[in-house]
N, C-alpha and C positions, 0 to 999 in steps of 0.2 A: 662608888666611885666619886671623886670630886667633881663639884659643879661651879662654874663660874656663870653669871648673869651679865647680859648686856642690855641695858636699856636705851633706846633710841627713841628721842624726841625731835618734833620739828624746832628749828632755832626761833627765838622769840619774835624775830621780825618778820617770820613767814607767816603768811595767812594759813589758817586750820581749818578748812571748811567742814572737815569731819567732826572736830571738837564742837565748833558751832551749830552744827546739827544737833549734837547731843545736848547742847546748852538750850537749845530752843525747845527740844522734846521733853525736857524734865519738868518744866511747870506744867506743860499738858497732862502730865502722868500723875502731877500732884507733888512733886518734889519742889520746895522752896529753898531760897537762900544760896544757891549757887551762883556765883558771879562769872565764872569764866571755866572753861573746859578745855585742855589740852589733849589730843589722842596721839599716843606713840606705839611703839613695838616693844616687846621684852623676847629675848632669846635666852634660853638656858641650855648652856654647854656642858656636856658630860665629858670628862678628859680622863684620858690613861695617865695613871702615876700620879705623882705629887703636884701640887700646885707651887710654882716657884716664880720669881720675878721674871725669869725669861718665858714661862708658860703665860703668865698674864700680859706681858709684852707681845707675844704671838697672838693672844686672843685680841688685844688692840689693835693690832694690824689686820685680823679678819674683820673687825668691827669698821673699820677705817675703809676696807677695800671691797667688803661684800654686803656687811649687814647694814651699813648706814649709807646715804649719800651726803658726804661732808659738805657739800654746797649748801645744802638746805637743812640738814639735821645736826645735832649734837648727840653724843652717845658717853655712856657711862659703864666703866667695867667694874664689877665689884663680886664679891663672895656673896652667897645668898645669906650668910649670918651676919653681915655688915651693912651699914648705911651706903646708899651708893656715893655720897660726898666724901666717904671715908677711904676709898682705894684709888680710883683714877678716873678722872673727868676729861673731856675733850672741849 
């Protein structure tokens, strides 16, 4: 079955307390060199049939209406084999 991935991240101007908590914990665990952490969500959707432009548009609409909060989050729709920036960003 074909798969489409939706990556959801807080918009850059939105505070990310979960990311800050991870950033604070890393040095305590002995990890150094990380200067920032942003935490997001990843959805992998298995679809029936072939992936077409119309299918990708439907997934984009799913991401906009259910999988993300467009007020505070950005999302990217892509195929697992491709870099997120190569298919569709919001």
